[in-house]
C-alpha positions as CSV (number, residue, x, y, z in Angstrom):
1,M,0.1,-0.1,-0.1
2,E,1.2,3.6,-0.7
3,L,0.7,6.7,1.4
4,T,1.4,10.0,0.0
5,A,1.6,13.2,2.1
6,D,3.9,16.5,2.0
7,S,5.1,19.3,4.3
8,R,3.0,22.4,4.8
9,Q,3.4,25.8,6.1
10,L,0.4,27.1,7.8
11,Q,-0.6,30.6,8.9
12,E,-1.5,31.0,12.5
13,G,-5.2,32.0,12.7
14,S,-6.2,30.1,9.4
15,T,-9.5,28.4,9.6
16,H,-10.9,25.0,8.3
17,V,-7.2,23.9,6.9
18,Q,-7.5,20.6,5.4
19,L,-4.3,18.2,5.9
20,N,-4.9,15.3,3.3
21,W,-3.3,11.9,3.0
22,S,-4.0,9.9,-0.3
23,F,-3.6,6.0,-0.4
24,S,-4.6,3.1,-2.3
25,L,-5.4,-0.3,-0.9
26,T,-4.6,-3.6,-2.5
27,P,-7.6,-5.9,-2.9
28,D,-6.4,-8.2,0.0
29,L,-6.3,-5.3,2.6
30,N,-9.4,-4.3,4.8
31,L,-9.1,-1.0,6.3
32,I,-10.1,-1.2,9.9
33,T,-9.3,2.4,11.3
34,V,-7.4,5.5,10.4
35,V,-5.8,7.4,13.1
36,F,-4.5,10.8,13.0
37,T,-1.8,12.1,15.4
38,L,-0.1,15.3,16.3
39,N,3.3,14.8,17.9
40,G,2.5,11.2,18.7
41,V,-0.8,11.9,20.5
42,D,-4.0,10.5,18.8
43,V,-6.3,13.4,18.0
44,A,-8.9,11.8,15.9
45,T,-10.2,8.5,14.2
46,V,-12.2,7.2,11.4
47,V,-13.7,3.7,11.6
48,P,-15.0,3.0,7.8
49,S,-16.9,-0.2,8.8
50,T,-19.2,1.7,11.1
51,G,-19.1,5.1,9.6
52,N,-17.8,6.7,13.0
53,A,-15.3,9.6,12.6
54,G,-14.4,12.3,15.0
55,P,-12.0,14.0,17.1
56,A,-10.6,12.2,20.0
57,L,-11.7,13.3,23.6
58,G,-10.3,16.8,24.4
59,F,-9.8,17.8,20.8
60,E,-13.5,18.2,19.8
61,G,-13.4,22.0,19.1
62,R,-10.0,21.7,17.5
63,F,-10.2,19.1,14.8
64,N,-12.6,17.1,12.7
65,V,-12.0,14.3,10.1
66,T,-13.4,13.0,6.9
67,G,-12.3,9.9,5.2
68,T,-12.9,8.0,1.8
69,S,-11.7,4.8,0.2
70,Q,-8.6,6.5,-1.1
71,R,-8.2,9.9,1.1
72,A,-8.2,10.8,4.7
73,T,-8.5,14.4,5.8
74,L,-7.9,15.9,9.2
75,I,-9.5,19.6,9.4
76,I,-7.9,22.2,11.7
77,F,-10.7,24.6,12.8
78,N,-8.3,27.4,13.9
79,V,-4.5,27.1,13.5
80,T,-2.5,27.9,16.6
81,E,1.1,27.5,17.7
82,D,0.2,24.3,19.3
83,D,-0.2,23.0,15.6
84,D,3.4,23.4,14.7
85,G,4.9,19.7,14.7
86,K,4.4,16.3,13.2
87,F,1.0,15.2,12.1
88,G,0.6,11.5,11.3
89,C,-1.8,9.1,9.5
90,K,-1.8,5.5,10.7
91,L,-3.7,3.1,8.7
92,N,-4.6,0.0,10.5
93,T,-5.4,-2.8,8.0
94,F,-6.1,-6.4,8.1
95,E,-4.6,-9.0,5.5
96,G,-5.9,-12.7,6.0
97,A,-4.9,-13.3,9.6
98,Q,-2.3,-10.8,9.9
99,N,-2.7,-7.1,11.1
100,K,-0.7,-4.3,9.5
101,I,-0.1,-0.7,10.3
102,W,0.9,1.8,7.6
103,K,2.1,5.3,8.7
104,R,2.9,8.6,7.0
105,N,4.0,11.8,8.8
106,M,3.4,15.3,7.5
107,K,5.5,18.2,8.9
108,V,3.4,21.4,9.8
109,E,5.2,24.6,10.4
110,V,2.9,27.4,11.7
111,V,4.3,30.8,10.6
112,G,3.0,34.5,11.4
113,T,-0.6,35.2,12.0
114,F,-3.1,35.3,9.3
115,E,-4.0,38.8,10.2
116,S,-0.3,40.0,9.7
117,V,0.0,38.4,6.4
118,V,-3.2,40.2,5.1
119,L,-1.9,43.3,6.7
120,G,1.4,43.1,4.9
121,I,-0.2,42.6,1.6
122,F,-2.5,45.5,2.3
123,N,0.6,47.6,3.0
124,I,2.2,46.4,-0.1
125,I,-0.8,47.2,-2.3
126,I,-1.1,50.8,-1.1
127,S,2.6,51.7,-1.3
């Protein structure tokens, strides 16, 4: 199975930012769960077989998730300095009688504030 992700720079104060992981499963793999992490801490989970998806306890107002058969998306409601770090997407799959876990990380760097970037653009335009 192949997982694809990248590094991102996010503006502090940005809203509803999506972090996407694309993947393809071979026909012999069954997807059990998709778990999203931030610096090693579970922040959200998708359980495709039940349709359950959502943030982990304590992260309800901070993150949301969506998932399809080939894509998993973690949504950050409001980017803060706390979002600077390593986000992970962990696929828990089952093949025959064997459990397999696939992981891919995405480095996120939080830079500046959204307001300062907008103000900077405004200053450049009127100069």
